[in-house]
C-alpha positions as CSV (number, residue, x, y, z in Angstrom):
1,M,1.8,17.7,16.4
2,R,-1.0,16.9,13.7
3,I,-0.1,14.0,11.1
4,N,-2.5,13.5,8.4
5,V,-2.0,9.8,7.5
6,V,-3.4,8.1,4.2
7,S,-2.9,4.5,2.7
8,D,-4.1,2.6,-0.2
9,V,-4.9,5.7,-2.3
10,H,-5.4,3.7,-5.4
11,G,-5.8,6.3,-7.9
12,A,-7.8,8.7,-5.7
13,D,-6.1,12.3,-7.0
14,V,-8.9,14.3,-6.5
15,A,-9.4,13.4,-2.9
16,L,-5.3,13.4,-2.3
17,R,-5.1,17.1,-3.5
18,R,-7.1,17.7,0.2
19,A,-5.5,15.1,2.4
20,A,-3.0,17.5,4.1
21,D,-5.6,20.1,5.0
22,G,-5.1,21.3,8.8
23,A,-2.0,19.0,9.5
24,D,1.5,19.8,10.4
25,L,2.9,16.9,8.7
26,F,1.6,14.2,6.1
27,V,2.2,10.8,5.8
28,C,1.4,8.4,2.8
29,L,1.8,4.7,3.0
30,G,1.7,3.8,-0.4
31,D,-0.5,1.7,-2.8
32,L,-0.9,4.4,-5.2
33,I,-1.9,2.8,-8.1
34,L,-5.0,1.2,-9.1
35,F,-4.6,-1.9,-11.2
36,L,-7.8,-3.6,-10.0
37,D,-10.6,-2.2,-8.2
38,Y,-12.4,-5.3,-6.5
39,D,-15.4,-2.6,-5.5
40,D,-16.0,-1.2,-9.1
41,P,-14.4,-3.4,-12.0
42,S,-15.3,-0.9,-14.6
43,Q,-12.0,1.0,-13.6
44,G,-8.5,0.5,-13.2
45,I,-5.2,-0.3,-15.5
46,Y,-6.8,-4.1,-15.8
47,T,-9.9,-2.9,-16.9
48,E,-8.5,-0.3,-19.4
49,L,-7.0,-3.1,-21.1
50,F,-8.9,-5.9,-21.3
51,G,-12.5,-4.5,-20.5
52,E,-14.7,-4.9,-17.4
53,A,-16.3,-8.4,-18.3
54,H,-12.9,-10.0,-18.2
55,T,-11.8,-8.0,-15.3
56,R,-14.7,-9.4,-13.3
57,A,-13.9,-12.9,-14.2
58,Y,-10.2,-12.0,-13.1
59,I,-11.5,-10.6,-9.9
60,D,-13.6,-13.6,-9.1
61,A,-11.0,-16.0,-9.6
62,R,-8.4,-14.2,-7.2
63,T,-11.0,-13.5,-4.7
64,A,-11.7,-17.5,-4.6
65,G,-8.0,-18.4,-4.1
66,R,-7.9,-19.7,-8.0
67,F,-4.6,-17.8,-8.6
68,D,-3.5,-20.4,-11.1
69,D,-6.6,-19.9,-13.0
70,A,-6.3,-16.1,-13.0
71,R,-3.0,-16.4,-14.3
72,V,-4.2,-18.2,-17.2
73,L,-7.1,-15.7,-17.8
74,S,-4.2,-12.9,-18.2
75,T,-2.4,-15.0,-20.3
76,E,-5.4,-15.5,-22.7
77,A,-6.0,-11.6,-22.5
78,W,-2.6,-10.4,-23.8
79,A,-2.8,-13.4,-26.2
80,R,-6.4,-11.8,-27.8
81,R,-4.2,-8.5,-28.1
82,G,-1.4,-10.4,-29.8
83,V,1.3,-9.3,-26.9
84,L,3.4,-12.8,-26.1
85,D,6.8,-11.3,-25.2
86,P,6.6,-10.7,-21.3
87,N,8.9,-7.5,-22.3
88,E,6.2,-6.0,-24.3
89,R,3.5,-6.6,-21.8
90,W,5.4,-4.6,-19.3
91,G,6.2,-1.9,-21.8
92,I,2.4,-1.6,-21.8
93,L,1.8,-1.8,-18.5
94,S,4.3,0.7,-17.3
95,G,3.0,3.5,-19.6
96,Q,-0.7,2.8,-17.9
97,V,1.4,3.0,-14.6
98,R,3.3,6.4,-15.7
99,G,0.1,7.8,-16.5
100,Q,-1.2,7.2,-12.9
101,Y,1.9,8.2,-11.2
102,E,2.1,11.3,-13.0
103,R,-1.4,12.2,-12.0
104,L,-0.7,11.3,-8.2
105,F,2.4,12.9,-7.7
106,E,1.3,15.9,-9.1
107,A,-1.5,15.8,-6.5
108,M,0.6,14.8,-3.5
109,P,0.8,17.4,-0.8
110,T,4.2,18.5,-0.1
111,P,5.9,18.4,2.1
112,A,5.0,14.8,2.5
113,L,6.7,11.5,4.3
114,M,6.2,9.0,2.1
115,T,6.8,5.0,1.7
116,F,6.1,2.0,-0.7
117,G,2.9,-0.2,-0.8
118,N,3.1,-3.8,-2.0
119,V,1.4,-2.3,-5.3
120,D,3.8,0.4,-6.0
121,I,7.0,0.2,-8.2
122,P,10.0,1.8,-6.4
123,D,12.1,2.3,-9.1
124,L,9.6,4.7,-10.9
125,W,9.2,6.7,-8.3
126,P,12.4,9.2,-8.5
127,E,11.0,10.3,-12.0
128,Y,8.0,11.4,-10.2
129,V,8.7,12.8,-6.7
130,K,8.5,16.6,-6.2
131,P,10.6,18.6,-3.9
132,G,9.2,18.7,-0.3
133,H,8.3,14.5,-0.9
134,R,10.6,12.4,1.2
135,V,10.8,8.5,0.4
136,I,11.5,6.5,3.4
137,D,12.0,2.6,3.6
138,G,13.7,1.0,6.4
139,A,14.9,4.0,8.0
140,T,14.3,6.7,10.8
141,V,13.2,10.4,10.7
142,T,12.5,12.7,13.5
143,E,9.9,15.7,13.2
144,G,8.8,17.9,15.8
145,G,10.7,15.7,18.2
146,V,9.1,12.7,17.4
147,R,11.1,9.8,15.9
148,M,9.3,7.7,13.4
149,G,10.2,4.3,11.6
150,F,9.2,3.7,8.1
151,V,9.1,0.2,6.5
152,G,7.3,-0.1,2.8
153,G,6.3,-2.8,0.9
154,G,4.3,-6.1,1.4
155,M,5.4,-10.0,1.7
156,A,6.2,-12.3,-1.0
157,S,2.4,-14.0,-2.1
158,P,0.3,-15.7,-4.4
159,M,-1.0,-12.2,-5.7
160,R,2.4,-11.4,-7.4
161,T,2.6,-7.6,-6.8
162,P,5.2,-5.5,-7.8
163,Y,6.9,-4.8,-4.4
164,E,7.0,-7.8,-2.1
165,L,9.6,-9.3,0.0
166,T,11.0,-12.1,1.3
167,G,10.7,-12.7,5.1
168,E,14.5,-12.1,5.7
169,Q,14.4,-9.0,3.5
170,Y,11.7,-7.5,5.5
171,A,13.1,-8.5,8.9
172,E,16.5,-6.6,7.5
173,K,14.5,-3.4,7.4
174,V,12.8,-3.7,10.4
175,A,16.2,-4.6,12.3
176,A,17.4,-1.0,10.9
177,L,15.1,0.9,12.7
178,G,16.1,0.8,16.4
179,P,13.7,2.3,18.8
180,V,10.9,4.5,17.7
181,D,7.9,6.3,18.7
182,V,5.9,6.0,16.1
183,L,6.1,3.1,13.5
184,F,4.7,3.6,9.8
185,T,4.4,0.4,7.8
186,H,1.9,-0.3,4.7
187,I,1.3,-4.2,5.9
188,P,0.0,-4.7,9.4
189,P,1.6,-7.2,12.1
190,R,0.6,-10.7,11.9
191,V,-2.0,-10.6,13.7
192,P,-5.6,-12.3,12.7
193,E,-7.5,-9.5,14.0
194,L,-5.8,-6.8,12.0
195,T,-5.0,-9.1,8.5
196,Y,-8.6,-10.7,7.9
197,D,-10.4,-8.8,5.3
198,T,-14.1,-9.0,6.2
199,V,-15.4,-8.3,2.3
200,A,-12.5,-10.3,0.5
201,R,-13.1,-13.1,3.4
202,R,-9.5,-13.9,3.7
203,F,-6.4,-13.3,5.5
204,E,-4.0,-10.8,3.8
205,F,-0.1,-11.0,4.2
206,G,1.0,-9.5,7.8
207,N,4.6,-9.8,9.0
208,A,5.6,-11.6,12.4
209,T,8.9,-9.7,12.6
210,L,6.6,-6.2,12.7
211,L,4.7,-8.1,15.5
212,E,8.0,-9.0,17.6
213,Y,9.2,-5.4,16.9
214,I,6.3,-4.0,18.6
215,R,6.4,-6.3,21.1
216,D,10.0,-5.7,22.3
217,V,10.2,-1.8,21.6
218,Q,6.6,-0.8,22.2
219,P,6.4,2.6,20.4
220,A,3.4,4.7,21.3
221,F,1.6,4.1,18.0
222,H,1.9,1.5,14.8
223,L,-0.3,3.1,11.8
224,F,-0.6,0.8,8.4
225,G,-3.0,0.0,5.6
226,H,-2.8,-2.6,3.1
227,V,-6.2,-4.6,4.7
228,H,-9.4,-2.5,2.8
229,Q,-12.1,-4.0,5.2
230,P,-10.3,-5.1,8.4
231,L,-12.1,-7.4,11.2
232,R,-10.3,-4.8,13.7
233,S,-9.4,-1.5,12.5
234,R,-7.3,-1.0,15.5
235,M,-6.0,-3.0,18.7
236,R,-3.6,-2.1,21.6
237,I,-0.2,-4.4,21.9
238,G,1.1,-3.8,25.1
239,R,1.4,0.0,25.3
240,T,1.4,0.2,21.3
241,E,-1.7,1.4,19.9
242,C,-1.8,-0.2,16.3
243,I,-4.3,1.4,13.7
244,N,-5.4,0.8,10.5
245,V,-5.5,4.3,8.6
246,G,-8.0,3.2,6.5
247,H,-8.7,2.5,2.7
248,F,-8.2,6.1,1.4
249,H,-9.8,5.2,-2.1
250,S,-13.1,4.4,-0.6
251,T,-12.9,6.9,2.2
252,G,-11.1,10.0,0.9
253,R,-10.4,10.9,4.3
254,P,-7.1,10.7,5.8
255,F,-6.7,9.4,9.4
256,V,-5.6,11.9,11.8
257,L,-2.9,11.4,14.6
258,N,-1.9,13.8,17.2
259,A,1.2,12.8,18.5
């Protein structure tokens, strides 16, 4: 069975339309929304709201780990727009997010198995999923005799992205899976080589429970995304081949797994 897998779509609707070509099964591991584009600050929701110059300053602060400074920049930007009420801010942001979701879910191939990334907003997905889209988070599905487990979302971080979980919450979802042949998650296990981003020059958040699960259960494959430019895109942990499927926004190409 040929499985085409994408992650970190971040607004790439044109390439997404072709992502299932030649596949028996299509899987999307989330991060559909493009809020910030670290490679091209001229695009993304933040730039549409506040302009490219402000976006570059905001990205510089976050990249340097100055998250308090970044939050001050955002507060100042909203104030210049005359928006002080957090509820009003969310109303404006959600309108931008909904516009992207409308485009991306229309482009999403069908059928598809999907889970959430840390930048996604799960509460909005039911408004946009189409017949043939199956959203799975903390559960399993069997296709072609292959048992697959899915865990979406990311870990609580200074980034404060929309779908972040505590360690306990994430562990509960992993524990609900039981044995699987293929594990699909948005984030990697907490292994330095898999979590270090060579361009951002920082460790992204992986998960220790995933690492324990892999060591104990030994699925044949663990596929994930989240780290856009990893130090290593794949490595073996026991019998499990751990694979970063790539930054789809940059490559426009799915990862192909023959399972």
